[in-house]
DOVEXRO-376267 format. One record per residue (C-alpha): x, y, z; residue number from 1; residue in three letters. Coordinates in nm, 3 decimals. Layout:
BEGIN
X  Y  Z  NUM  Ala .
...
//
This chain:
BEGIN
-5.597  -0.218  -4.035  1  Met .
-5.363  -0.512  -4.124  2  Glu .
-5.011  -0.424  -4.110  3  Gln .
-4.866  -0.690  -4.344  4  Gly .
-4.801  -0.942  -4.064  5  Val .
-4.832  -1.296  -4.193  6  Pro .
-5.120  -1.506  -4.058  7  Ala .
-5.033  -1.733  -3.765  8  Ala .
-5.171  -2.007  -3.550  9  Gly .
-5.340  -1.945  -3.212  10  Pro .
-5.117  -1.792  -2.964  11  Gly .
-4.844  -1.715  -3.202  12  Glu .
-4.663  -1.401  -3.171  13  Asn .
-4.738  -1.275  -3.537  14  Gly .
-5.116  -1.286  -3.484  15  Ala .
-5.100  -1.105  -3.151  16  His .
-4.878  -0.851  -3.301  17  Arg .
-5.131  -0.794  -3.576  18  Leu .
-5.412  -0.767  -3.314  19  Ala .
-5.207  -0.502  -3.113  20  Arg .
-5.128  -0.289  -3.393  21  Ile .
-5.485  -0.294  -3.531  22  Asp .
-5.608  -0.228  -3.175  23  Tyr .
-5.395  0.086  -3.150  24  Gly .
-5.507  0.207  -3.484  25  Val .
-5.875  0.137  -3.437  26  Arg .
-5.879  0.298  -3.087  27  Thr .
-5.723  0.624  -3.217  28  Ala .
-5.945  0.648  -3.527  29  Ala .
-6.265  0.571  -3.340  30  Phe .
-6.177  0.840  -3.071  31  Ala .
-6.133  1.082  -3.343  32  Tyr .
-6.469  0.995  -3.495  33  Cys .
-6.628  1.030  -3.151  34  Phe .
-6.506  1.386  -3.129  35  Val .
-6.625  1.473  -3.484  36  Val .
-6.969  1.329  -3.448  37  Ile .
-7.006  1.486  -3.094  38  Ala .
-6.929  1.820  -3.244  39  Leu .
-7.167  1.754  -3.527  40  His .
-7.466  1.659  -3.311  41  Val .
-7.380  1.906  -3.033  42  Trp .
-7.669  2.147  -2.966  43  Gly .
-7.937  1.899  -3.096  44  Arg .
-8.175  1.739  -2.846  45  Ser .
-8.015  1.392  -2.828  46  Gln .
-8.112  1.177  -2.540  47  Gly .
-7.873  0.991  -2.300  48  Trp .
-7.936  0.676  -2.496  49  Gly .
-7.773  0.835  -2.812  50  Phe .
-7.465  0.938  -2.605  51  Trp .
-7.441  0.608  -2.448  52  Ala .
-7.448  0.436  -2.771  53  Ala .
-7.200  0.670  -2.924  54  Leu .
-6.950  0.616  -2.630  55  Ala .
-7.011  0.233  -2.664  56  Leu .
-6.946  0.230  -3.038  57  Gln .
-6.656  0.464  -3.066  58  Phe .
-6.484  0.448  -2.719  59  Leu .
-6.566  0.099  -2.582  60  Ala .
-6.605  -0.117  -2.895  61  Tyr .
-6.237  -0.119  -3.008  62  Pro .
-6.134  -0.256  -2.661  63  His .
-6.401  -0.511  -2.664  64  Leu .
-6.314  -0.626  -3.018  65  Leu .
-5.949  -0.658  -2.922  66  Tyr .
-6.042  -0.867  -2.624  67  Leu .
-6.242  -1.109  -2.845  68  Val .
-5.956  -1.126  -3.100  69  Glu .
-5.698  -1.211  -2.850  70  Thr .
-5.905  -1.494  -2.696  71  Arg .
-5.995  -1.629  -3.045  72  Ser .
-5.849  -1.964  -3.169  73  Ala .
-5.771  -1.767  -3.492  74  His .
-5.672  -1.416  -3.406  75  Pro .
-5.586  -1.309  -3.759  76  Thr .
-5.911  -1.430  -3.910  77  Arg .
-6.107  -1.262  -3.627  78  Ala .
-5.935  -0.933  -3.701  79  Glu .
-6.010  -0.948  -4.068  80  Leu .
-6.379  -1.041  -3.983  81  Asn .
-6.374  -0.735  -3.752  82  Gly .
-6.301  -0.506  -4.058  83  Leu .
-6.642  -0.628  -4.184  84  Tyr .
-6.818  -0.564  -3.864  85  Leu .
-6.668  -0.218  -3.869  86  Asp .
-6.833  -0.153  -4.206  87  Ser .
-7.176  -0.277  -4.087  88  Leu .
-7.174  -0.075  -3.774  89  Leu .
-7.050  0.245  -3.925  90  Leu .
-7.295  0.212  -4.210  91  Gly .
-7.573  0.211  -3.946  92  Ala .
-7.426  0.522  -3.779  93  Trp .
-7.422  0.693  -4.116  94  Thr .
-7.792  0.640  -4.133  95  Ala .
-7.852  0.744  -3.776  96  Glu .
-7.670  1.072  -3.836  97  Leu .
-7.884  1.148  -4.156  98  Gly .
-7.612  1.081  -4.407  99  Phe .
-7.396  1.386  -4.347  100  Pro .
-7.169  1.414  -4.659  101  Thr .
-6.837  1.465  -4.501  102  Trp .
-6.887  1.217  -4.208  103  Ile .
-7.057  0.945  -4.429  104  Ala .
-6.753  0.991  -4.657  105  Tyr .
-6.505  0.937  -4.394  106  Ala .
-6.665  0.643  -4.225  107  Leu .
-6.737  0.449  -4.548  108  Ile .
-6.421  0.543  -4.724  109  Phe .
-6.205  0.433  -4.419  110  Ser .
-6.369  0.093  -4.385  111  Thr .
-6.355  0.033  -4.761  112  Ala .
-5.998  0.123  -4.774  113  Leu .
-5.909  -0.125  -4.499  114  Asn .
-6.092  -0.397  -4.667  115  Ala .
-5.922  -0.328  -4.997  116  Thr .
-5.575  -0.322  -4.849  117  Val .
-5.648  -0.653  -4.668  118  Asn .
-5.872  -0.846  -4.902  119  Arg .
-5.846  -0.685  -5.235  120  Gly .
-6.133  -0.590  -5.464  121  Gly .
-6.365  -0.857  -5.318  122  Trp .
-6.303  -0.711  -4.971  123  Gly .
-6.384  -0.357  -5.107  124  Ala .
-6.718  -0.486  -5.260  125  Leu .
-6.811  -0.661  -4.927  126  Cys .
-6.720  -0.369  -4.720  127  Ser .
-6.941  -0.129  -4.933  128  Leu .
-7.224  -0.383  -4.926  129  Ser .
-7.217  -0.418  -4.564  130  Leu .
-7.206  -0.043  -4.508  131  Ser .
-7.521  -0.025  -4.732  132  Ala .
-7.679  -0.309  -4.523  133  Val .
-7.603  -0.136  -4.204  134  Gly .
-7.753  0.194  -4.331  135  Ala .
-8.067  0.006  -4.463  136  Ala .
-8.133  -0.184  -4.133  137  Leu .
-8.094  0.127  -3.932  138  Trp .
-8.327  0.309  -4.178  139  Thr .
-8.579  0.034  -4.136  140  Ala .
-8.565  0.052  -3.762  141  Ile .
-8.529  0.433  -3.695  142  Gly .
-8.669  0.582  -4.015  143  Gly .
-8.514  0.771  -4.296  144  Tyr .
-8.345  1.106  -4.226  145  Arg .
-8.139  1.310  -4.466  146  Tyr .
-7.919  1.583  -4.305  147  Trp .
-7.626  1.622  -4.545  148  Pro .
-7.485  1.956  -4.422  149  Ala .
-7.203  1.975  -4.172  150  Thr .
-7.044  2.285  -4.000  151  Gly .
-6.722  2.424  -4.103  152  Asp .
-6.524  2.273  -3.814  153  Leu .
-6.673  1.931  -3.869  154  Val .
-6.606  1.955  -4.242  155  Thr .
-6.254  2.052  -4.186  156  Thr .
-6.208  1.774  -3.915  157  Leu .
-6.366  1.522  -4.152  158  Ser .
-6.134  1.634  -4.443  159  Phe .
-5.814  1.627  -4.249  160  Phe .
-5.912  1.317  -4.063  161  Gly .
-5.974  1.132  -4.394  162  Ser .
-5.644  1.277  -4.535  163  Leu .
-5.434  1.174  -4.225  164  Ala .
-5.596  0.825  -4.230  165  Tyr .
-5.523  0.783  -4.603  166  Thr .
-5.158  0.886  -4.543  167  Cys .
-5.144  0.651  -4.252  168  Gly .
-5.255  0.362  -4.462  169  Val .
-5.006  0.461  -4.733  170  Gly .
-4.735  0.476  -4.479  171  Tyr .
-4.816  0.121  -4.363  172  Val .
-4.845  -0.018  -4.706  173  Val .
-4.507  0.162  -4.795  174  Tyr .
-4.342  -0.008  -4.502  175  Gly .
-4.494  -0.339  -4.589  176  Gln .
-4.359  -0.310  -4.940  177  Thr .
-4.012  -0.211  -4.830  178  Arg .
-4.011  -0.521  -4.590  179  Arg .
-4.122  -0.743  -4.885  180  Leu .
-3.859  -0.596  -5.116  181  Ala .
-3.581  -0.644  -4.843  182  Ala .
-3.697  -1.004  -4.786  183  Ala .
-3.702  -1.055  -5.167  184  Arg .
-3.347  -0.927  -5.199  185  Asp .
-3.236  -1.152  -4.908  186  Asp .
-3.406  -1.442  -5.075  187  Leu .
-3.230  -1.356  -5.401  188  His .
-2.898  -1.325  -5.236  189  Arg .
-2.954  -1.656  -5.056  190  Ser .
-3.050  -1.812  -5.388  191  Glu .
-2.730  -1.666  -5.545  192  Glu .
-2.502  -1.811  -5.260  193  Arg .
-2.670  -2.149  -5.278  194  Tyr .
-2.648  -2.151  -5.656  195  Arg .
-2.295  -2.061  -5.633  196  Leu .
-2.216  -2.335  -5.405  197  Ile .
-2.394  -2.577  -5.610  198  Ala .
-2.230  -2.478  -5.935  199  Glu .
-1.881  -2.496  -5.788  200  His .
-1.932  -2.800  -5.579  201  Ala .
-1.755  -3.133  -5.688  202  Ala .
-2.070  -3.321  -5.589  203  Asp .
-2.357  -3.384  -5.841  204  Leu .
-2.655  -3.174  -5.737  205  Ile .
-2.989  -3.212  -5.902  206  Ala .
-3.355  -3.154  -5.870  207  Met .
-3.602  -3.392  -6.033  208  Val .
-3.983  -3.413  -6.029  209  Asp .
-4.180  -3.714  -5.919  210  Leu .
-4.171  -3.847  -6.280  211  Arg .
-3.794  -3.856  -6.274  212  Gly .
-3.759  -3.557  -6.501  213  Arg .
-3.474  -3.303  -6.466  214  Trp .
-3.566  -2.973  -6.305  215  Leu .
-3.204  -2.854  -6.240  216  Tyr .
-2.851  -3.001  -6.266  217  Thr .
-2.523  -2.861  -6.144  218  Ser .
-2.241  -2.798  -6.378  219  Pro .
-2.063  -3.084  -6.241  220  Ser .
-2.291  -3.326  -6.432  221  Tyr .
-2.140  -3.187  -6.759  222  Ala .
-1.822  -3.377  -6.692  223  Arg .
-2.020  -3.710  -6.727  224  Met .
-2.321  -3.648  -6.962  225  Leu .
-2.400  -3.469  -7.281  226  Asp .
-2.606  -3.139  -7.279  227  Pro .
-2.902  -3.327  -7.442  228  Ala .
-2.906  -3.571  -7.149  229  Asp .
-2.948  -3.282  -6.900  230  Leu .
-3.213  -3.073  -7.066  231  Glu .
-3.489  -2.985  -6.814  232  Pro .
-3.771  -3.230  -6.858  233  Gly .
-3.547  -3.498  -6.987  234  Ala .
-3.554  -3.843  -6.824  235  Asp .
-3.311  -3.816  -6.534  236  Ala .
-3.251  -4.193  -6.516  237  Phe .
-3.211  -4.257  -6.893  238  Arg .
-2.829  -4.308  -6.852  239  Arg .
-2.858  -4.499  -6.545  240  Met .
-2.762  -4.865  -6.534  241  His .
-3.077  -5.066  -6.625  242  Pro .
-3.060  -5.270  -6.301  243  Glu .
-3.046  -4.944  -6.103  244  Asp .
-3.295  -4.718  -6.288  245  Ala .
-3.601  -4.855  -6.137  246  Glu .
-3.465  -4.841  -5.789  247  Arg .
-3.387  -4.466  -5.840  248  Ala .
-3.740  -4.401  -5.952  249  Arg .
-3.885  -4.571  -5.648  250  Ile .
-3.633  -4.390  -5.428  251  Ala .
-3.753  -4.062  -5.561  252  Val .
-4.126  -4.134  -5.486  253  Leu .
-4.035  -4.258  -5.136  254  Arg .
-3.811  -3.955  -5.076  255  Gly .
-4.105  -3.727  -5.144  256  Ala .
-4.336  -3.914  -4.920  257  Ala .
-4.095  -3.944  -4.629  258  Ser .
-3.899  -3.716  -4.391  259  Glu .
-3.606  -3.963  -4.428  260  Arg .
-3.332  -3.918  -4.675  261  Ala .
-3.250  -4.272  -4.821  262  Pro .
-2.903  -4.329  -4.946  263  Glu .
-2.832  -4.571  -5.232  264  Leu .
-2.561  -4.690  -5.468  265  Ala .
-2.621  -4.626  -5.838  266  Leu .
-2.434  -4.691  -6.148  267  Arg .
-2.431  -4.424  -6.422  268  Leu .
-2.306  -4.482  -6.778  269  Val .
-2.125  -4.169  -6.880  270  Asp .
-2.084  -4.028  -7.232  271  Arg .
-1.781  -4.242  -7.287  272  Glu .
-1.952  -4.566  -7.188  273  Gly .
-1.766  -4.585  -6.864  274  Arg .
-1.974  -4.701  -6.558  275  Ile .
-1.969  -4.450  -6.280  276  Arg .
-2.041  -4.562  -5.922  277  Gln .
-2.240  -4.291  -5.746  278  Leu .
-2.342  -4.280  -5.385  279  Arg .
-2.667  -4.074  -5.386  280  Thr .
-2.878  -3.919  -5.115  281  Arg .
-3.250  -3.862  -5.200  282  Val .
-3.396  -3.566  -5.001  283  Gln .
-3.754  -3.406  -5.053  284  Phe .
-3.758  -3.027  -5.093  285  Val .
-3.993  -2.858  -4.833  286  Pro .
-4.216  -2.602  -5.000  287  Ala .
-4.408  -2.429  -4.704  288  Asn .
-4.688  -2.675  -4.684  289  Gly .
-4.723  -2.714  -5.060  290  Ala .
-4.747  -3.065  -5.203  291  Pro .
-4.407  -3.228  -5.248  292  Arg .
-4.345  -3.211  -5.613  293  Glu .
-3.975  -3.246  -5.643  294  Cys .
-3.683  -3.412  -5.474  295  Val .
-3.311  -3.311  -5.437  296  Leu .
-3.039  -3.575  -5.548  297  Leu .
-2.687  -3.519  -5.416  298  Val .
-2.451  -3.769  -5.562  299  Ser .
-2.075  -3.832  -5.512  300  Gln .
-1.877  -3.994  -5.778  301  Asp .
-1.713  -4.279  -5.609  302  Met .
-1.560  -4.437  -5.916  303  Thr .
-1.190  -4.351  -5.859  304  Asp .
-1.204  -4.435  -5.500  305  Leu .
-1.374  -4.778  -5.573  306  Arg .
-1.106  -4.859  -5.835  307  Glu .
-0.837  -4.749  -5.597  308  Ser .
-0.988  -4.979  -5.329  309  Glu .
-0.995  -5.257  -5.569  310  Glu .
-0.633  -5.201  -5.679  311  Arg .
-0.526  -5.185  -5.325  312  Leu .
-0.709  -5.507  -5.251  313  Leu .
-0.548  -5.686  -5.548  314  Leu .
-0.212  -5.551  -5.432  315  Ala .
-0.285  -5.689  -5.078  316  Ala .
-0.368  -6.035  -5.216  317  His .
-0.066  -6.027  -5.431  318  Ala .
0.153  -5.950  -5.131  319  Leu .
0.000  -6.226  -4.932  320  Glu .
0.065  -6.467  -5.200  321  Gly .
0.423  -6.397  -5.248  322  Met .
0.687  -6.637  -5.104  323  Thr .
0.925  -6.351  -5.038  324  Glu .
0.884  -6.180  -4.692  325  Ala .
0.777  -5.810  -4.725  326  Ile .
0.787  -5.537  -4.451  327  Met .
0.679  -5.180  -4.522  328  Ile .
0.795  -4.902  -4.277  329  Thr .
0.696  -4.544  -4.264  330  Ser .
0.962  -4.270  -4.288  331  Ala .
1.028  -4.273  -3.916  332  Asp .
1.092  -4.663  -3.917  333  Gly .
0.750  -4.768  -3.779  334  Thr .
0.617  -5.100  -3.932  335  Ile .
0.309  -5.045  -4.130  336  Ala .
0.249  -5.386  -4.271  337  Thr .
0.399  -5.724  -4.330  338  Val .
0.279  -6.018  -4.541  339  Asn .
0.236  -6.377  -4.442  340  Arg .
0.575  -6.492  -4.564  341  Ala .
0.733  -6.247  -4.311  342  Phe .
0.563  -6.425  -4.027  343  Thr .
0.663  -6.776  -4.164  344  Glu .
1.031  -6.682  -4.212  345  Ile .
1.099  -6.479  -3.896  346  Thr .
0.846  -6.645  -3.651  347  Gly .
0.706  -6.291  -3.558  348  Asn .
0.340  -6.269  -3.568  349  Ala .
0.172  -5.973  -3.762  350  Arg .
-0.007  -5.827  -3.468  351  Asp .
0.319  -5.836  -3.257  352  Glu .
0.521  -5.607  -3.518  353  Val .
0.262  -5.372  -3.661  354  Leu .
0.313  -5.016  -3.514  355  Gly .
0.641  -5.092  -3.356  356  Arg .
0.992  -4.958  -3.460  357  Pro .
1.175  -5.181  -3.709  358  Glu .
1.483  -5.149  -3.510  359  Ser .
1.332  -5.363  -3.238  360  Glu .
1.342  -5.663  -3.483  361  Phe .
1.707  -5.639  -3.598  362  Arg .
1.921  -5.926  -3.494  363  Asn .
2.261  -5.907  -3.331  364  Ala .
2.449  -6.091  -3.594  365  Leu .
2.539  -5.759  -3.761  366  Gln .
2.680  -5.453  -3.575  367  Pro .
2.462  -5.138  -3.540  368  Pro .
2.682  -4.968  -3.787  369  Glu .
2.567  -5.200  -4.054  370  Phe .
2.219  -5.081  -4.032  371  Tyr .
2.321  -4.730  -4.013  372  Asp .
2.521  -4.753  -4.336  373  Glu .
2.227  -4.951  -4.503  374  Leu .
1.976  -4.688  -4.452  375  Tyr .
2.226  -4.408  -4.545  376  Arg .
2.254  -4.586  -4.878  377  Thr .
1.885  -4.599  -4.905  378  Val .
1.838  -4.231  -4.834  379  Arg .
2.119  -4.138  -5.077  380  Arg .
2.051  -4.379  -5.371  381  Asp .
1.709  -4.508  -5.300  382  Gly .
1.797  -4.870  -5.292  383  Tyr .
2.011  -5.127  -5.115  384  Trp .
2.049  -5.512  -5.148  385  Ser .
2.267  -5.777  -5.031  386  Gly .
2.294  -6.114  -4.831  387  Thr .
2.314  -6.113  -4.451  388  Thr .
2.284  -6.357  -4.161  389  Trp .
1.970  -6.340  -3.963  390  Ser .
1.796  -6.509  -3.665  391  Arg .
1.442  -6.617  -3.618  392  Arg .
1.236  -6.577  -3.311  393  Arg .
1.311  -6.932  -3.198  394  Asn .
1.694  -6.850  -3.221  395  Gly .
1.775  -7.054  -3.529  396  Ser .
2.009  -6.876  -3.762  397  Val .
1.960  -6.866  -4.156  398  Tyr .
2.115  -6.674  -4.440  399  Arg .
1.892  -6.427  -4.622  400  Glu .
1.892  -6.207  -4.930  401  Trp .
1.740  -5.869  -4.856  402  Arg .
1.662  -5.560  -5.059  403  Ser .
1.546  -5.221  -4.927  404  Val .
1.400  -4.956  -5.151  405  Arg .
1.271  -4.601  -5.067  406  Ala .
0.937  -4.469  -5.165  407  Val .
0.921  -4.101  -5.235  408  Arg .
0.628  -3.865  -5.273  409  Asp .
0.588  -3.608  -5.540  410  Ala .
0.821  -3.356  -5.364  411  Ala .
1.095  -3.628  -5.346  412  Gly .
1.059  -3.686  -4.980  413  Ala .
1.084  -4.046  -4.866  414  Ile .
0.755  -4.159  -4.720  415  Thr .
0.813  -4.539  -4.680  416  His .
1.067  -4.812  -4.708  417  Cys .
0.993  -5.144  -4.857  418  Val .
1.214  -5.447  -4.743  419  Ser .
1.185  -5.773  -4.931  420  Val .
1.390  -6.081  -4.810  421  Phe .
1.392  -6.459  -4.837  422  Tyr .
1.601  -6.735  -4.698  423  Glu .
1.883  -6.848  -4.915  424  Ile .
1.873  -7.218  -4.960  425  Gly .
1.490  -7.237  -4.938  426  Ala .
1.470  -7.248  -5.312  427  Gly .
1.671  -7.122  -5.608  428  Ser .
1.825  -6.804  -5.452  429  Arg .
2.130  -6.603  -5.514  430  Pro .
2.424  -6.651  -5.281  431  Thr .
2.724  -6.448  -5.183  432  Gly .
2.852  -6.232  -4.899  433  Glu .
2.681  -5.921  -4.782  434  Ala .
2.704  -5.646  -5.032  435  Phe .
2.524  -5.318  -5.117  436  Ala .
2.425  -5.230  -5.481  437  Ser .
2.232  -4.920  -5.572  438  Pro .
//
């Protein structure tokens, strides 16, 4: 009988495992039937044809059927059909033996039980019908005989054989039930893990059907939308920017029809009316060969990042437009960036100074102690300013006003220093000797 192994394609391990298990069960059960029937007819004048047919049916048949199943393009289907063939043949043997009560019960009961376990009520009806057809056909060929009595030994063997077979089937079903329960528990735990991840992830995770209706939304959506907007069955793109909603619906349909996971930028209007910038990936949800009826949306809120990028871009443009030279160095003195005025005043190109130590571009018009004191003041007070003499790359000397300010992180540690300077006399600039003022 079938051992609860899932159906598999030709040559797959699951199908061959099913055939091997059923082969072992059928071989043992048919050999037992051979012994019981042989004891039942022993002493009767049965010819060699009867014994040959008995041996062929109960000793050779299981091996022949197994050979056919393993060579079949669909081994599982062949095995299930073999159960019906068992019903037909054993029904014929019941008629041949004269319908002995205990033997007939054992043969018909076992095949009906197999069919019921594997194919339900319809399988049981088909098995009993085929047993009746087999008995009728043999009666039509060999005539009707009715010998219901069996000896004590045969009756005992039939009883305990049926009992053992029933217990064996029950054990197999029990094992199958336990495996299914374990698989269900594993699936439940897996679902719980993925739900836990989804519900605590910062990303916006949702499932929508092909009409663009919510099936599931992670709690992170509650930061942006009202509960009414997230009800299962509600329009998932109702709060989407009008220019992006149609693109999103088309992406859902394409995501369900394609193995590719398209990514698109969408704008969502949150409950406060703020436009959120989302980067969304559309991925179909596989369903074991079932029609694709939903897709997974995984979105990242890029709003703050985009706004930060815009602020940085504006700051960069502002720095480039200033007439004062600006040099920003990291805490270790490496030059991180300079603006255009820096290159115009000093004559040093941007690419030549970025990533190099600031100390390489100090001029020799001040002693090294001057710069040591300057940065000690910056580390202590956070700020230094004063006028100094400086030299351009071409050797010309000019007087400059310079300020150096420290940039600190939340812990108070210096992360960068910002130097701002300009040439005195190139416009309305303060004058005076070098000084330090916090």
